[in-house]
PyMOL Python script that loads the backbone (N, CA, C, O; Angstrom):
from pymol import cmd

cmd.read_pdbstr("""\
ATOM      1  N   UNK A   1     -16.218 -18.352 -17.763  1.00  0.00           N
ATOM      2  CA  UNK A   1     -16.322 -17.144 -16.931  1.00  0.00           C
ATOM      3  C   UNK A   1     -17.374 -16.195 -17.517  1.00  0.00           C
ATOM      4  O   UNK A   1     -17.378 -15.907 -18.714  1.00  0.00           O
ATOM      5  N   UNK A   2     -18.246 -15.729 -16.660  1.00  0.00           N
ATOM      6  CA  UNK A   2     -19.253 -14.795 -17.144  1.00  0.00           C
ATOM      7  C   UNK A   2     -18.707 -13.372 -17.111  1.00  0.00           C
ATOM      8  O   UNK A   2     -17.661 -13.101 -16.522  1.00  0.00           O
ATOM      9  N   UNK A   3     -19.432 -12.484 -17.748  1.00  0.00           N
ATOM     10  CA  UNK A   3     -18.977 -11.099 -17.891  1.00  0.00           C
ATOM     11  C   UNK A   3     -18.826 -10.413 -16.536  1.00  0.00           C
ATOM     12  O   UNK A   3     -17.910  -9.617 -16.332  1.00  0.00           O
ATOM     13  N   UNK A   4     -19.739 -10.730 -15.606  1.00  0.00           N
ATOM     14  CA  UNK A   4     -19.726 -10.081 -14.303  1.00  0.00           C
ATOM     15  C   UNK A   4     -18.441 -10.410 -13.553  1.00  0.00           C
ATOM     16  O   UNK A   4     -17.854  -9.543 -12.905  1.00  0.00           O
ATOM     17  N   UNK A   5     -18.006 -11.669 -13.642  1.00  0.00           N
ATOM     18  CA  UNK A   5     -16.800 -12.085 -12.936  1.00  0.00           C
ATOM     19  C   UNK A   5     -15.575 -11.349 -13.485  1.00  0.00           C
ATOM     20  O   UNK A   5     -14.721 -10.896 -12.723  1.00  0.00           O
ATOM     21  N   UNK A   6     -15.500 -11.235 -14.808  1.00  0.00           N
ATOM     22  CA  UNK A   6     -14.382 -10.524 -15.433  1.00  0.00           C
ATOM     23  C   UNK A   6     -14.383  -9.067 -14.986  1.00  0.00           C
ATOM     24  O   UNK A   6     -13.334  -8.491 -14.697  1.00  0.00           O
ATOM     25  N   UNK A   7     -15.585  -8.478 -14.933  1.00  0.00           N
ATOM     26  CA  UNK A   7     -15.692  -7.077 -14.523  1.00  0.00           C
ATOM     27  C   UNK A   7     -15.232  -6.906 -13.080  1.00  0.00           C
ATOM     28  O   UNK A   7     -14.536  -5.943 -12.757  1.00  0.00           O
ATOM     29  N   UNK A   8     -15.619  -7.836 -12.215  1.00  0.00           N
ATOM     30  CA  UNK A   8     -15.217  -7.745 -10.815  1.00  0.00           C
ATOM     31  C   UNK A   8     -13.705  -7.875 -10.674  1.00  0.00           C
ATOM     32  O   UNK A   8     -13.089  -7.173  -9.872  1.00  0.00           O
ATOM     33  N   UNK A   9     -13.109  -8.775 -11.453  1.00  0.00           N
ATOM     34  CA  UNK A   9     -11.658  -8.941 -11.388  1.00  0.00           C
ATOM     35  C   UNK A   9     -10.957  -7.659 -11.817  1.00  0.00           C
ATOM     36  O   UNK A   9     -10.003  -7.219 -11.176  1.00  0.00           O
ATOM     37  N   UNK A  10     -11.437  -7.062 -12.911  1.00  0.00           N
ATOM     38  CA  UNK A  10     -10.813  -5.840 -13.413  1.00  0.00           C
ATOM     39  C   UNK A  10     -10.983  -4.712 -12.399  1.00  0.00           C
ATOM     40  O   UNK A  10     -10.054  -3.940 -12.165  1.00  0.00           O
ATOM     41  N   UNK A  11     -12.170  -4.617 -11.797  1.00  0.00           N
ATOM     42  CA  UNK A  11     -12.420  -3.565 -10.807  1.00  0.00           C
ATOM     43  C   UNK A  11     -11.501  -3.751  -9.611  1.00  0.00           C
ATOM     44  O   UNK A  11     -10.940  -2.783  -9.098  1.00  0.00           O
ATOM     45  N   UNK A  12     -11.347  -4.992  -9.166  1.00  0.00           N
ATOM     46  CA  UNK A  12     -10.465  -5.262  -8.042  1.00  0.00           C
ATOM     47  C   UNK A  12      -9.028  -4.891  -8.368  1.00  0.00           C
ATOM     48  O   UNK A  12      -8.309  -4.358  -7.523  1.00  0.00           O
ATOM     49  N   UNK A  13      -8.613  -5.174  -9.600  1.00  0.00           N
ATOM     50  CA  UNK A  13      -7.250  -4.847 -10.010  1.00  0.00           C
ATOM     51  C   UNK A  13      -7.028  -3.342 -10.002  1.00  0.00           C
ATOM     52  O   UNK A  13      -6.011  -2.858  -9.505  1.00  0.00           O
ATOM     53  N   UNK A  14      -7.998  -2.598 -10.565  1.00  0.00           N
ATOM     54  CA  UNK A  14      -7.874  -1.138 -10.615  1.00  0.00           C
ATOM     55  C   UNK A  14      -7.876  -0.566  -9.207  1.00  0.00           C
ATOM     56  O   UNK A  14      -7.110   0.348  -8.902  1.00  0.00           O
ATOM     57  N   UNK A  15      -8.747  -1.109  -8.340  1.00  0.00           N
ATOM     58  CA  UNK A  15      -8.813  -0.628  -6.959  1.00  0.00           C
ATOM     59  C   UNK A  15      -7.488  -0.852  -6.253  1.00  0.00           C
ATOM     60  O   UNK A  15      -6.986   0.047  -5.577  1.00  0.00           O
ATOM     61  N   UNK A  16      -6.914  -2.042  -6.401  1.00  0.00           N
ATOM     62  CA  UNK A  16      -5.648  -2.324  -5.733  1.00  0.00           C
ATOM     63  C   UNK A  16      -4.545  -1.431  -6.290  1.00  0.00           C
ATOM     64  O   UNK A  16      -3.644  -1.017  -5.561  1.00  0.00           O
ATOM     65  N   UNK A  17      -4.621  -1.138  -7.584  1.00  0.00           N
ATOM     66  CA  UNK A  17      -3.640  -0.243  -8.194  1.00  0.00           C
ATOM     67  C   UNK A  17      -3.751   1.155  -7.597  1.00  0.00           C
ATOM     68  O   UNK A  17      -2.743   1.774  -7.253  1.00  0.00           O
ATOM     69  N   UNK A  18      -4.995   1.652  -7.475  1.00  0.00           N
ATOM     70  CA  UNK A  18      -5.206   2.985  -6.901  1.00  0.00           C
ATOM     71  C   UNK A  18      -4.735   3.029  -5.458  1.00  0.00           C
ATOM     72  O   UNK A  18      -4.107   3.999  -5.033  1.00  0.00           O
ATOM     73  N   UNK A  19      -5.039   1.979  -4.702  1.00  0.00           N
ATOM     74  CA  UNK A  19      -4.614   1.932  -3.301  1.00  0.00           C
ATOM     75  C   UNK A  19      -3.095   1.934  -3.229  1.00  0.00           C
ATOM     76  O   UNK A  19      -2.509   2.612  -2.385  1.00  0.00           O
ATOM     77  N   UNK A  20      -2.454   1.172  -4.118  1.00  0.00           N
ATOM     78  CA  UNK A  20      -0.993   1.104  -4.131  1.00  0.00           C
ATOM     79  C   UNK A  20      -0.397   2.473  -4.432  1.00  0.00           C
ATOM     80  O   UNK A  20       0.570   2.889  -3.793  1.00  0.00           O
ATOM     81  N   UNK A  21      -0.980   3.177  -5.415  1.00  0.00           N
ATOM     82  CA  UNK A  21      -0.488   4.511  -5.776  1.00  0.00           C
ATOM     83  C   UNK A  21      -0.666   5.475  -4.613  1.00  0.00           C
ATOM     84  O   UNK A  21       0.246   6.229  -4.273  1.00  0.00           O
ATOM     85  N   UNK A  22      -1.859   5.444  -4.001  1.00  0.00           N
ATOM     86  CA  UNK A  22      -2.122   6.338  -2.870  1.00  0.00           C
ATOM     87  C   UNK A  22      -1.184   6.018  -1.717  1.00  0.00           C
ATOM     88  O   UNK A  22      -0.705   6.923  -1.033  1.00  0.00           O
ATOM     89  N   UNK A  23      -0.918   4.725  -1.498  1.00  0.00           N
ATOM     90  CA  UNK A  23      -0.041   4.308  -0.410  1.00  0.00           C
ATOM     91  C   UNK A  23       1.385   4.789  -0.668  1.00  0.00           C
ATOM     92  O   UNK A  23       2.055   5.281   0.240  1.00  0.00           O
ATOM     93  N   UNK A  24       1.843   4.642  -1.912  1.00  0.00           N
ATOM     94  CA  UNK A  24       3.186   5.105  -2.258  1.00  0.00           C
ATOM     95  C   UNK A  24       3.303   6.610  -2.098  1.00  0.00           C
ATOM     96  O   UNK A  24       4.321   7.105  -1.615  1.00  0.00           O
ATOM     97  N   UNK A  25       2.261   7.350  -2.502  1.00  0.00           N
ATOM     98  CA  UNK A  25       2.259   8.805  -2.370  1.00  0.00           C
ATOM     99  C   UNK A  25       2.333   9.192  -0.896  1.00  0.00           C
ATOM    100  O   UNK A  25       3.084  10.091  -0.519  1.00  0.00           O
ATOM    101  N   UNK A  26       1.548   8.505  -0.067  1.00  0.00           N
ATOM    102  CA  UNK A  26       1.570   8.782   1.367  1.00  0.00           C
ATOM    103  C   UNK A  26       2.940   8.440   1.939  1.00  0.00           C
ATOM    104  O   UNK A  26       3.435   9.135   2.827  1.00  0.00           O
ATOM    105  N   UNK A  27       3.554   7.371   1.435  1.00  0.00           N
ATOM    106  CA  UNK A  27       4.870   6.980   1.925  1.00  0.00           C
ATOM    107  C   UNK A  27       5.911   8.035   1.599  1.00  0.00           C
ATOM    108  O   UNK A  27       6.782   8.325   2.419  1.00  0.00           O
ATOM    109  N   UNK A  28       5.826   8.611   0.408  1.00  0.00           N
ATOM    110  CA  UNK A  28       6.780   9.652   0.027  1.00  0.00           C
ATOM    111  C   UNK A  28       6.605  10.863   0.934  1.00  0.00           C
ATOM    112  O   UNK A  28       7.581  11.455   1.394  1.00  0.00           O
ATOM    113  N   UNK A  29       5.331  11.230   1.187  1.00  0.00           N
ATOM    114  CA  UNK A  29       5.070  12.419   1.988  1.00  0.00           C
ATOM    115  C   UNK A  29       5.445  12.207   3.448  1.00  0.00           C
ATOM    116  O   UNK A  29       5.842  13.154   4.127  1.00  0.00           O
ATOM    117  N   UNK A  30       5.323  10.972   3.940  1.00  0.00           N
ATOM    118  CA  UNK A  30       5.632  10.705   5.341  1.00  0.00           C
ATOM    119  C   UNK A  30       6.929   9.912   5.464  1.00  0.00           C
ATOM    120  O   UNK A  30       7.194   9.285   6.490  1.00  0.00           O
ATOM    121  N   UNK A  31       7.725   9.951   4.411  1.00  0.00           N
ATOM    122  CA  UNK A  31       8.959   9.179   4.410  1.00  0.00           C
ATOM    123  C   UNK A  31       9.892   9.565   5.539  1.00  0.00           C
ATOM    124  O   UNK A  31      10.547   8.706   6.130  1.00  0.00           O
ATOM    125  N   UNK A  32       9.955  10.854   5.842  1.00  0.00           N
ATOM    126  CA  UNK A  32      10.845  11.313   6.901  1.00  0.00           C
ATOM    127  C   UNK A  32      10.390  10.768   8.250  1.00  0.00           C
ATOM    128  O   UNK A  32      11.200  10.268   9.030  1.00  0.00           O
ATOM    129  N   UNK A  33       9.090  10.867   8.520  1.00  0.00           N
ATOM    130  CA  UNK A  33       8.543  10.351   9.779  1.00  0.00           C
ATOM    131  C   UNK A  33       8.738   8.843   9.859  1.00  0.00           C
ATOM    132  O   UNK A  33       9.060   8.307  10.920  1.00  0.00           O
ATOM    133  N   UNK A  34       8.542   8.162   8.736  1.00  0.00           N
ATOM    134  CA  UNK A  34       8.689   6.712   8.724  1.00  0.00           C
ATOM    135  C   UNK A  34      10.130   6.322   9.017  1.00  0.00           C
ATOM    136  O   UNK A  34      10.377   5.347   9.727  1.00  0.00           O
ATOM    137  N   UNK A  35      11.082   7.075   8.477  1.00  0.00           N
ATOM    138  CA  UNK A  35      12.482   6.731   8.710  1.00  0.00           C
ATOM    139  C   UNK A  35      12.884   6.993  10.150  1.00  0.00           C
ATOM    140  O   UNK A  35      13.646   6.219  10.730  1.00  0.00           O
ATOM    141  N   UNK A  36      12.378   8.082  10.739  1.00  0.00           N
ATOM    142  CA  UNK A  36      12.708   8.338  12.133  1.00  0.00           C
ATOM    143  C   UNK A  36      12.064   7.277  13.022  1.00  0.00           C
ATOM    144  O   UNK A  36      12.635   6.887  14.041  1.00  0.00           O
ATOM    145  N   UNK A  37      10.868   6.810  12.634  1.00  0.00           N
ATOM    146  CA  UNK A  37      10.227   5.724  13.381  1.00  0.00           C
ATOM    147  C   UNK A  37      11.054   4.452  13.265  1.00  0.00           C
ATOM    148  O   UNK A  37      11.242   3.727  14.242  1.00  0.00           O
ATOM    149  N   UNK A  38      11.545   4.190  12.055  1.00  0.00           N
ATOM    150  CA  UNK A  38      12.315   2.973  11.835  1.00  0.00           C
ATOM    151  C   UNK A  38      13.613   3.009  12.637  1.00  0.00           C
ATOM    152  O   UNK A  38      14.050   1.982  13.157  1.00  0.00           O
ATOM    153  N   UNK A  39      14.226   4.179  12.738  1.00  0.00           N
ATOM    154  CA  UNK A  39      15.468   4.267  13.497  1.00  0.00           C
ATOM    155  C   UNK A  39      15.186   4.154  14.992  1.00  0.00           C
ATOM    156  O   UNK A  39      16.039   3.698  15.755  1.00  0.00           O
ATOM    157  N   UNK A  40      13.982   4.571  15.413  1.00  0.00           N
ATOM    158  CA  UNK A  40      13.607   4.421  16.812  1.00  0.00           C
ATOM    159  C   UNK A  40      13.217   2.976  17.107  1.00  0.00           C
ATOM    160  O   UNK A  40      13.124   2.577  18.268  1.00  0.00           O
ATOM    161  N   UNK A  41      12.991   2.199  16.059  1.00  0.00           N
ATOM    162  CA  UNK A  41      12.565   0.806  16.199  1.00  0.00           C
ATOM    163  C   UNK A  41      13.499  -0.073  15.377  1.00  0.00           C
ATOM    164  O   UNK A  41      13.112  -0.545  14.308  1.00  0.00           O
ATOM    165  N   UNK A  42      14.721  -0.303  15.854  1.00  0.00           N
ATOM    166  CA  UNK A  42      15.735  -0.989  15.046  1.00  0.00           C
ATOM    167  C   UNK A  42      15.334  -2.404  14.632  1.00  0.00           C
ATOM    168  O   UNK A  42      15.793  -2.903  13.605  1.00  0.00           O
ATOM    169  N   UNK A  43      14.478  -3.054  15.430  1.00  0.00           N
ATOM    170  CA  UNK A  43      14.065  -4.406  15.065  1.00  0.00           C
ATOM    171  C   UNK A  43      13.046  -4.417  13.949  1.00  0.00           C
ATOM    172  O   UNK A  43      12.778  -5.466  13.365  1.00  0.00           O
ATOM    173  N   UNK A  44      12.471  -3.259  13.642  1.00  0.00           N
ATOM    174  CA  UNK A  44      11.474  -3.174  12.589  1.00  0.00           C
ATOM    175  C   UNK A  44      10.154  -3.807  12.977  1.00  0.00           C
ATOM    176  O   UNK A  44       9.402  -4.267  12.118  1.00  0.00           O
ATOM    177  N   UNK A  45       9.870  -3.832  14.272  1.00  0.00           N
ATOM    178  CA  UNK A  45       8.639  -4.499  14.711  1.00  0.00           C
ATOM    179  C   UNK A  45       7.400  -3.771  14.207  1.00  0.00           C
ATOM    180  O   UNK A  45       6.381  -4.408  13.940  1.00  0.00           O
ATOM    181  N   UNK A  46       7.466  -2.446  14.071  1.00  0.00           N
ATOM    182  CA  UNK A  46       6.294  -1.677  13.641  1.00  0.00           C
ATOM    183  C   UNK A  46       5.891  -2.080  12.229  1.00  0.00           C
ATOM    184  O   UNK A  46       4.703  -2.196  11.929  1.00  0.00           O
ATOM    185  N   UNK A  47       6.876  -2.292  11.364  1.00  0.00           N
ATOM    186  CA  UNK A  47       6.579  -2.495   9.945  1.00  0.00           C
ATOM    187  C   UNK A  47       6.439  -3.967   9.588  1.00  0.00           C
ATOM    188  O   UNK A  47       6.102  -4.298   8.451  1.00  0.00           O
ATOM    189  N   UNK A  48       6.696  -4.860  10.553  1.00  0.00           N
ATOM    190  CA  UNK A  48       6.590  -6.283  10.220  1.00  0.00           C
ATOM    191  C   UNK A  48       5.121  -6.671  10.189  1.00  0.00           C
ATOM    192  O   UNK A  48       4.401  -6.475  11.168  1.00  0.00           O
ATOM    193  N   UNK A  49       4.676  -7.221   9.067  1.00  0.00           N
ATOM    194  CA  UNK A  49       3.263  -7.579   8.909  1.00  0.00           C
ATOM    195  C   UNK A  49       3.131  -9.101   8.849  1.00  0.00           C
ATOM    196  O   UNK A  49       2.022  -9.619   8.718  1.00  0.00           O
TER     197      UNK A  49
END
""", "prot")
cmd.dss("prot")
cmd.show_as("cartoon", "prot")
cmd.util.cbc("prot")
cmd.orient("prot")
């Protein structure tokens, strides 16, 4: 493995970590809206990926 590949892997890992943190933060802030949406959608079709 060359240095560039290792750097890209590390950058991708950090990026995914930041996205995960931002996503969790957004989830906490919109948790109430998400729960009301989930109760309006008992099958969970909105959140099924």
